[in-house]
N, CA, C and O atoms as CSV, one atom per row, in Angstrom:
chain,resi,resn,atom,element,x,y,z
A,1,MET,N,N,137.252,164.554,109.082
A,1,MET,CA,C,137.881,163.521,108.305
A,1,MET,C,C,138.072,164.058,106.888
A,1,MET,O,O,137.155,164.619,106.288
A,2,LEU,N,N,139.278,163.873,106.374
A,2,LEU,CA,C,139.632,164.317,105.033
A,2,LEU,C,C,139.627,163.110,104.104
A,2,LEU,O,O,140.152,162.053,104.453
A,3,ILE,N,N,139.030,163.266,102.915
A,3,ILE,CA,C,138.989,162.185,101.933
A,3,ILE,C,C,139.753,162.638,100.700
A,3,ILE,O,O,139.531,163.736,100.189
A,4,THR,N,N,140.666,161.777,100.220
A,4,THR,CA,C,141.482,162.117,99.058
A,4,THR,C,C,141.688,160.879,98.199
A,4,THR,O,O,141.378,159.766,98.623
A,5,ASN,N,N,142.210,161.072,96.994
A,5,ASN,CA,C,142.510,159.915,96.159
A,5,ASN,C,C,144.015,159.652,96.179
A,5,ASN,O,O,144.779,160.444,96.731
A,6,ILE,N,N,144.431,158.559,95.589
A,6,ILE,CA,C,145.832,158.150,95.654
A,6,ILE,C,C,146.757,159.189,95.022
A,6,ILE,O,O,147.813,159.494,95.577
A,7,SER,N,N,146.374,159.728,93.878
A,7,SER,CA,C,147.224,160.712,93.199
A,7,SER,C,C,147.455,161.940,94.065
A,7,SER,O,O,148.586,162.410,94.195
A,8,GLU,N,N,146.388,162.458,94.657
A,8,GLU,CA,C,146.518,163.619,95.536
A,8,GLU,C,C,147.327,163.270,96.777
A,8,GLU,O,O,148.134,164.073,97.243
A,9,ALA,N,N,147.112,162.073,97.312
A,9,ALA,CA,C,147.841,161.661,98.512
A,9,ALA,C,C,149.334,161.578,98.236
A,9,ALA,O,O,150.139,161.992,99.071
A,10,LYS,N,N,149.719,161.043,97.066
A,10,LYS,CA,C,151.143,160.968,96.721
A,10,LYS,C,C,151.743,162.358,96.590
A,10,LYS,O,O,152.866,162.603,97.032
A,11,ALA,N,N,150.996,163.258,95.985
A,11,ALA,CA,C,151.507,164.612,95.756
A,11,ALA,C,C,151.573,165.432,97.039
A,11,ALA,O,O,152.390,166.346,97.146
A,12,GLN,N,N,150.716,165.112,98.019
A,12,GLN,CA,C,150.630,165.937,99.224
A,12,GLN,C,C,150.833,165.133,100.508
A,12,GLN,O,O,150.233,165.438,101.539
A,13,LEU,N,N,151.677,164.112,100.439
A,13,LEU,CA,C,151.852,163.235,101.594
A,13,LEU,C,C,152.316,163.995,102.837
A,13,LEU,O,O,151.802,163.754,103.929
A,14,SER,N,N,153.264,164.894,102.693
A,14,SER,CA,C,153.760,165.645,103.855
A,14,SER,C,C,152.643,166.446,104.511
A,14,SER,O,O,152.542,166.481,105.737
A,15,ALA,N,N,151.809,167.086,103.707
A,15,ALA,CA,C,150.701,167.876,104.247
A,15,ALA,C,C,149.678,166.967,104.931
A,15,ALA,O,O,149.124,167.326,105.971
A,16,LEU,N,N,149.429,165.798,104.353
A,16,LEU,CA,C,148.493,164.861,104.968
A,16,LEU,C,C,149.023,164.358,106.306
A,16,LEU,O,O,148.267,164.223,107.268
A,17,ILE,N,N,150.306,164.086,106.362
A,17,ILE,CA,C,150.921,163.648,107.624
A,17,ILE,C,C,150.777,164.729,108.689
A,17,ILE,O,O,150.503,164.425,109.850
A,18,GLU,N,N,150.958,165.965,108.309
A,18,GLU,CA,C,150.777,167.073,109.260
A,18,GLU,C,C,149.353,167.094,109.801
A,18,GLU,O,O,149.146,167.308,110.996
A,19,LYS,N,N,148.376,166.876,108.934
A,19,LYS,CA,C,146.977,166.846,109.374
A,19,LYS,C,C,146.739,165.684,110.333
A,19,LYS,O,O,146.046,165.836,111.339
A,20,VAL,N,N,147.314,164.521,110.019
A,20,VAL,CA,C,147.168,163.351,110.883
A,20,VAL,C,C,147.797,163.616,112.246
A,20,VAL,O,O,147.264,163.187,113.269
A,21,MET,N,N,148.918,164.315,112.267
A,21,MET,CA,C,149.596,164.610,113.536
A,21,MET,C,C,148.755,165.504,114.433
A,21,MET,O,O,148.948,165.510,115.649
A,22,THR,N,N,147.820,166.261,113.855
A,22,THR,CA,C,146.940,167.109,114.666
A,22,THR,C,C,145.684,166.360,115.110
A,22,THR,O,O,144.836,166.921,115.804
A,23,GLY,N,N,145.567,165.082,114.705
A,23,GLY,CA,C,144.442,164.280,115.150
A,23,GLY,C,C,143.405,163.998,114.081
A,23,GLY,O,O,142.462,163.247,114.334
A,24,GLN,N,N,143.544,164.572,112.901
A,24,GLN,CA,C,142.583,164.309,111.835
A,24,GLN,C,C,142.824,162.930,111.225
A,24,GLN,O,O,143.952,162.436,111.219
A,25,GLU,N,N,141.775,162.324,110.722
A,25,GLU,CA,C,141.903,161.084,109.983
A,25,GLU,C,C,141.838,161.404,108.497
A,25,GLU,O,O,141.111,162.305,108.080
A,26,VAL,N,N,142.600,160.663,107.701
A,26,VAL,CA,C,142.621,160.854,106.255
A,26,VAL,C,C,142.250,159.519,105.607
A,26,VAL,O,O,142.873,158.492,105.874
A,27,ILE,N,N,141.234,159.552,104.760
A,27,ILE,CA,C,140.814,158.371,104.011
A,27,ILE,C,C,141.354,158.510,102.596
A,27,ILE,O,O,141.183,159.549,101.957
A,28,ILE,N,N,142.007,157.462,102.111
A,28,ILE,CA,C,142.540,157.463,100.748
A,28,ILE,C,C,141.702,156.472,99.939
A,28,ILE,O,O,141.506,155.323,100.336
A,29,GLY,N,N,141.212,156.955,98.789
A,29,GLY,CA,C,140.363,156.122,97.957
A,29,GLY,C,C,140.997,155.812,96.619
A,29,GLY,O,O,141.903,156.504,96.155
A,30,LYS,N,N,140.493,154.747,96.011
A,30,LYS,CA,C,140.914,154.362,94.665
A,30,LYS,C,C,139.643,154.025,93.898
A,30,LYS,O,O,138.824,153.229,94.356
A,31,ALA,N,N,139.489,154.625,92.750
A,31,ALA,CA,C,138.294,154.430,91.914
A,31,ALA,C,C,137.026,154.754,92.698
A,31,ALA,O,O,136.001,154.092,92.537
A,32,GLY,N,N,137.103,155.773,93.543
A,32,GLY,CA,C,135.929,156.219,94.283
A,32,GLY,C,C,135.572,155.391,95.502
A,32,GLY,O,O,134.539,155.632,96.127
A,33,LYS,N,N,136.413,154.409,95.858
A,33,LYS,CA,C,136.136,153.571,97.023
A,33,LYS,C,C,137.264,153.709,98.043
A,33,LYS,O,O,138.433,153.700,97.661
A,34,PRO,N,N,136.944,153.837,99.324
A,34,PRO,CA,C,137.981,153.938,100.347
A,34,PRO,C,C,138.801,152.659,100.424
A,34,PRO,O,O,138.251,151.558,100.426
A,35,VAL,N,N,140.137,152.813,100.488
A,35,VAL,CA,C,141.011,151.639,100.575
A,35,VAL,C,C,141.994,151.725,101.741
A,35,VAL,O,O,142.555,150.707,102.147
A,36,ALA,N,N,142.209,152.923,102.283
A,36,ALA,CA,C,143.175,153.051,103.382
A,36,ALA,C,C,142.783,154.224,104.265
A,36,ALA,O,O,142.112,155.160,103.831
A,37,LYS,N,N,143.221,154.147,105.518
A,37,LYS,CA,C,142.958,155.234,106.452
A,37,LYS,C,C,144.268,155.586,107.156
A,37,LYS,O,O,144.941,154.717,107.710
A,38,LEU,N,N,144.614,156.860,107.124
A,38,LEU,CA,C,145.787,157.336,107.864
A,38,LEU,C,C,145.305,157.869,109.203
A,38,LEU,O,O,144.430,158.734,109.262
A,39,VAL,N,N,145.878,157.350,110.268
A,39,VAL,CA,C,145.557,157.820,111.617
A,39,VAL,C,C,146.852,158.029,112.386
A,39,VAL,O,O,147.885,157.446,112.056
A,40,ARG,N,N,146.786,158.846,113.388
A,40,ARG,CA,C,147.964,159.116,114.197
A,40,ARG,C,C,148.376,157.866,114.969
A,40,ARG,O,O,147.539,157.157,115.527
A,41,TYR,N,N,149.672,157.614,114.987
A,41,TYR,CA,C,150.214,156.468,115.706
A,41,TYR,C,C,150.229,156.778,117.191
A,41,TYR,O,O,150.757,157.806,117.614
A,42,GLU,N,N,149.653,155.896,117.972
A,42,GLU,CA,C,149.625,156.057,119.423
A,42,GLU,C,C,150.447,154.940,120.050
A,42,GLU,O,O,150.069,153.771,119.963
A,43,ARG,N,N,151.541,155.276,120.666
A,43,ARG,CA,C,152.379,154.273,121.322
A,43,ARG,C,C,151.749,153.873,122.646
A,43,ARG,O,O,151.305,154.718,123.424
A,44,SER,N,N,151.719,152.583,122.882
A,44,SER,CA,C,151.176,152.081,124.134
A,44,SER,C,C,152.120,152.443,125.277
A,44,SER,O,O,153.331,152.246,125.177
A,45,GLU,N,N,151.571,152.961,126.335
A,45,GLU,CA,C,152.373,153.328,127.504
A,45,GLU,C,C,152.745,152.102,128.330
A,45,GLU,O,O,153.717,152.118,129.086
A,46,LYS,N,N,151.964,151.053,128.176
A,46,LYS,CA,C,152.185,149.850,128.950
A,46,LYS,C,C,153.186,148.953,128.225
A,46,LYS,O,O,152.996,148.667,127.043
A,47,PRO,N,N,154.242,148.502,128.895
A,47,PRO,CA,C,155.201,147.603,128.236
A,47,PRO,C,C,154.564,146.253,127.936
A,47,PRO,O,O,153.670,145.800,128.651
A,48,ARG,N,N,155.039,145.619,126.870
A,48,ARG,CA,C,154.534,144.301,126.507
A,48,ARG,C,C,154.899,143.290,127.577
A,48,ARG,O,O,155.962,143.376,128.191
A,49,GLN,N,N,154.016,142.339,127.793
A,49,GLN,CA,C,154.248,141.327,128.812
A,49,GLN,C,C,154.246,139.949,128.153
A,49,GLN,O,O,153.208,139.492,127.673
A,50,PRO,N,N,155.407,139.284,128.127
A,50,PRO,CA,C,155.455,137.943,127.532
A,50,PRO,C,C,154.467,137.007,128.221
A,50,PRO,O,O,154.326,137.031,129.444
A,51,GLY,N,N,153.793,136.194,127.440
A,51,GLY,CA,C,152.863,135.220,127.988
A,51,GLY,C,C,151.487,135.777,128.283
A,51,GLY,O,O,150.668,135.089,128.891
A,52,ALA,N,N,151.209,137.005,127.869
A,52,ALA,CA,C,149.930,137.627,128.178
A,52,ALA,C,C,148.750,136.883,127.541
A,52,ALA,O,O,147.627,136.979,128.037
A,53,LEU,N,N,148.983,136.153,126.463
A,53,LEU,CA,C,147.908,135.422,125.796
A,53,LEU,C,C,147.904,133.934,126.125
A,53,LEU,O,O,147.167,133.167,125.506
A,54,ARG,N,N,148.709,133.522,127.082
A,54,ARG,CA,C,148.763,132.113,127.460
A,54,ARG,C,C,147.369,131.631,127.850
A,54,ARG,O,O,146.684,132.263,128.655
A,55,GLY,N,N,146.955,130.498,127.267
A,55,GLY,CA,C,145.648,129.931,127.564
A,55,GLY,C,C,144.527,130.511,126.717
A,55,GLY,O,O,143.398,130.026,126.782
A,56,LYS,N,N,144.811,131.537,125.926
A,56,LYS,CA,C,143.777,132.171,125.111
A,56,LYS,C,C,143.878,131.775,123.638
A,56,LYS,O,O,142.984,132.085,122.851
A,57,ILE,N,N,144.954,131.098,123.264
A,57,ILE,CA,C,145.163,130.700,121.881
A,57,ILE,C,C,145.267,129.186,121.821
A,57,ILE,O,O,146.004,128.578,122.597
A,58,LYS,N,N,144.523,128.573,120.892
A,58,LYS,CA,C,144.577,127.125,120.739
A,58,LYS,C,C,145.110,126.811,119.348
A,58,LYS,O,O,144.641,127.362,118.352
A,59,ILE,N,N,146.088,125.926,119.291
A,59,ILE,CA,C,146.639,125.468,118.021
A,59,ILE,C,C,146.116,124.059,117.783
A,59,ILE,O,O,146.252,123.181,118.635
A,60,ALA,N,N,145.521,123.857,116.625
A,60,ALA,CA,C,144.927,122.557,116.297
A,60,ALA,C,C,145.992,121.468,116.320
A,60,ALA,O,O,147.159,121.714,116.015
A,61,ASP,N,N,145.567,120.253,116.689
A,61,ASP,CA,C,146.493,119.123,116.765
A,61,ASP,C,C,147.140,118.817,115.421
A,61,ASP,O,O,148.277,118.349,115.370
A,62,ASP,N,N,146.415,119.083,114.324
A,62,ASP,CA,C,146.949,118.789,112.993
A,62,ASP,C,C,147.586,120.013,112.325
A,62,ASP,O,O,147.706,120.058,111.100
A,63,PHE,N,N,147.983,120.983,113.109
A,63,PHE,CA,C,148.539,122.242,112.583
A,63,PHE,C,C,149.709,122.015,111.632
A,63,PHE,O,O,149.801,122.681,110.600
A,64,ASP,N,N,150.594,121.098,111.959
A,64,ASP,CA,C,151.793,120.869,111.153
A,64,ASP,C,C,151.592,119.903,109.989
A,64,ASP,O,O,152.524,119.662,109.223
A,65,GLU,N,N,150.389,119.349,109.846
A,65,GLU,CA,C,150.130,118.404,108.764
A,65,GLU,C,C,149.757,119.155,107.495
A,65,GLU,O,O,148.889,120.027,107.509
A,66,LEU,N,N,150.419,118.809,106.401
A,66,LEU,CA,C,150.155,119.430,105.116
A,66,LEU,C,C,148.958,118.746,104.466
A,66,LEU,O,O,148.949,117.520,104.361
A,67,PRO,N,N,147.943,119.498,104.025
A,67,PRO,CA,C,146.795,118.878,103.356
A,67,PRO,C,C,147.256,118.088,102.130
A,67,PRO,O,O,148.211,118.477,101.458
A,68,GLY,N,N,146.580,116.990,101.845
A,68,GLY,CA,C,146.981,116.098,100.762
A,68,GLY,C,C,147.113,116.768,99.413
A,68,GLY,O,O,148.071,116.502,98.689
A,69,ASP,N,N,146.167,117.641,99.051
A,69,ASP,CA,C,146.228,118.274,97.738
A,69,ASP,C,C,147.440,119.182,97.598
A,69,ASP,O,O,148.024,119.277,96.518
A,70,ILE,N,N,147.817,119.841,98.668
A,70,ILE,CA,C,148.993,120.719,98.619
A,70,ILE,C,C,150.266,119.884,98.594
A,70,ILE,O,O,151.200,120.198,97.855
A,71,ALA,N,N,150.311,118.823,99.397
A,71,ALA,CA,C,151.469,117.928,99.394
A,71,ALA,C,C,151.666,117.331,98.008
A,71,ALA,O,O,152.794,117.215,97.529
A,72,GLU,N,N,150.562,116.954,97.367
A,72,GLU,CA,C,150.645,116.387,96.022
A,72,GLU,C,C,151.148,117.432,95.026
A,72,GLU,O,O,151.949,117.114,94.147
A,73,ALA,N,N,150.690,118.666,95.156
A,73,ALA,CA,C,151.130,119.738,94.253
A,73,ALA,C,C,152.635,119.976,94.367
A,73,ALA,O,O,153.276,120.386,93.399
A,74,PHE,N,N,153.196,119.721,95.546
A,74,PHE,CA,C,154.636,119.889,95.740
A,74,PHE,C,C,155.402,118.592,95.505
A,74,PHE,O,O,156.611,118.532,95.729
A,75,GLY,N,N,154.697,117.552,95.054
A,75,GLY,CA,C,155.358,116.290,94.750
A,75,GLY,C,C,155.801,115.530,95.985
A,75,GLY,O,O,156.760,114.760,95.932
A,76,MET,N,N,155.114,115.738,97.089
A,76,MET,CA,C,155.514,115.102,98.336
A,76,MET,C,C,154.705,113.843,98.642
A,76,MET,O,O,154.932,113.193,99.663
A,77,VAL,N,N,153.758,113.493,97.758
A,77,VAL,CA,C,152.903,112.324,97.979
A,77,VAL,C,C,152.954,111.473,96.723
A,77,VAL,O,O,152.891,111.994,95.610
A,78,ASP,N,N,153.065,110.188,96.898
A,78,ASP,CA,C,153.020,109.286,95.751
A,78,ASP,C,C,151.579,109.199,95.243
A,78,ASP,O,O,150.670,108.888,96.013
A,79,SER,N,N,151.373,109.466,93.983
A,79,SER,CA,C,150.026,109.436,93.418
A,79,SER,C,C,149.614,108.055,93.018
A,79,SER,O,O,148.503,107.861,92.524
C-alpha cells in the first residue's frame, strides 16, 4: 500500500493510476490523515437484475411528509 498526500497525488496522478492498475492500493492523506483510497475498479461479471432487493427495503409510511420545522422554514405552514 502506497501512502501519499494530495499535492503529490495531483502531481503524480498518472503514475498512481498505473500502480493501482497493477493491484496496489493508494491512500491519499490531508494534514496527515487518510481521506481517500484509490483501488482498481472491478466490473461485476454478473448483470444487474431488476427487483433484486424487493422485500428487503422498507419505506416508512411518513416518508413523503415534510417535518414541521422544515415546512415552516420554507413558509409552507401558517405560524
